[in-house]
C-alpha positions as CSV (number, residue, x, y, z in Angstrom):
1,M,32.0,0.8,-13.6
2,S,33.5,3.6,-13.9
3,D,32.3,7.7,-12.6
4,R,30.4,8.7,-14.8
5,L,28.5,5.9,-15.2
6,H,28.0,5.4,-11.3
7,V,26.8,9.2,-11.4
8,H,24.2,8.6,-14.3
9,L,23.1,5.5,-12.9
10,T,22.5,7.5,-9.5
11,G,20.8,10.0,-10.9
12,I,18.4,7.8,-13.0
13,V,17.6,6.1,-9.4
14,E,17.3,9.8,-7.7
15,D,14.8,10.4,-9.9
16,L,12.8,7.4,-10.0
17,I,12.8,7.4,-6.2
18,A,11.7,11.3,-6.5
19,E,9.1,10.2,-8.6
20,G,7.6,7.6,-6.6
21,A,7.8,9.6,-2.8
22,Q,5.6,12.2,-4.4
23,A,3.5,9.9,-6.1
24,G,3.2,8.4,-2.3
25,D,4.5,5.1,-3.4
26,L,7.8,5.8,-1.6
27,R,9.5,7.1,1.5
28,A,10.0,11.2,1.4
29,D,11.2,11.4,4.4
30,V,15.1,11.0,3.6
31,P,15.9,12.8,0.3
32,P,16.3,11.1,-2.4
33,A,19.5,11.5,-3.3
34,E,20.8,9.8,0.1
35,L,18.2,6.4,-0.2
36,A,19.7,6.5,-4.2
37,H,23.3,5.9,-2.3
38,Y,21.5,3.3,0.3
39,C,20.1,1.2,-2.5
40,L,23.2,1.2,-4.7
41,H,25.6,0.6,-2.1
42,A,23.5,-2.4,-0.3
43,L,22.4,-3.8,-3.8
44,A,26.3,-3.7,-4.7
45,A,26.8,-6.0,-1.9
46,A,24.8,-8.7,-4.0
47,A,28.2,-10.0,-5.6
48,S,29.6,-11.4,-1.9
49,L,26.6,-12.7,-1.1
50,T,26.7,-16.4,-2.3
51,S,23.1,-18.4,-3.2
52,Q,20.1,-17.0,-4.6
53,A,18.0,-17.0,-1.4
54,A,20.9,-14.6,0.2
55,V,20.2,-11.6,-2.9
56,T,16.4,-12.1,-3.0
57,R,16.6,-11.6,1.1
58,L,19.0,-8.5,0.3
59,V,16.9,-7.1,-2.6
60,D,13.5,-7.4,0.1
61,V,15.6,-5.7,2.6
62,T,16.1,-2.9,0.2
63,Q,13.0,-2.9,-1.0
64,D,11.2,-2.4,2.3
65,G,14.1,0.8,3.1
66,L,11.8,2.3,0.4
67,R,8.1,1.8,1.2
68,P,6.6,5.0,3.2
69,I,6.4,4.9,6.9
70,P,3.2,4.4,8.0
């Protein structure tokens, strides 16, 4: 992926996370830009996984990391 596309995608994910945090649906204790980078890097790891079950677990763990802290 080109640098320009990566920056654009990160911005989209950051905006979505910010909206979710503002609505109380996603965690707000970490800046949206950081969470966007964490999520995109975590999900990039899916390319090296060897099973659909592993990919599903990775997505689940990534989603758990976005949930608001009770």
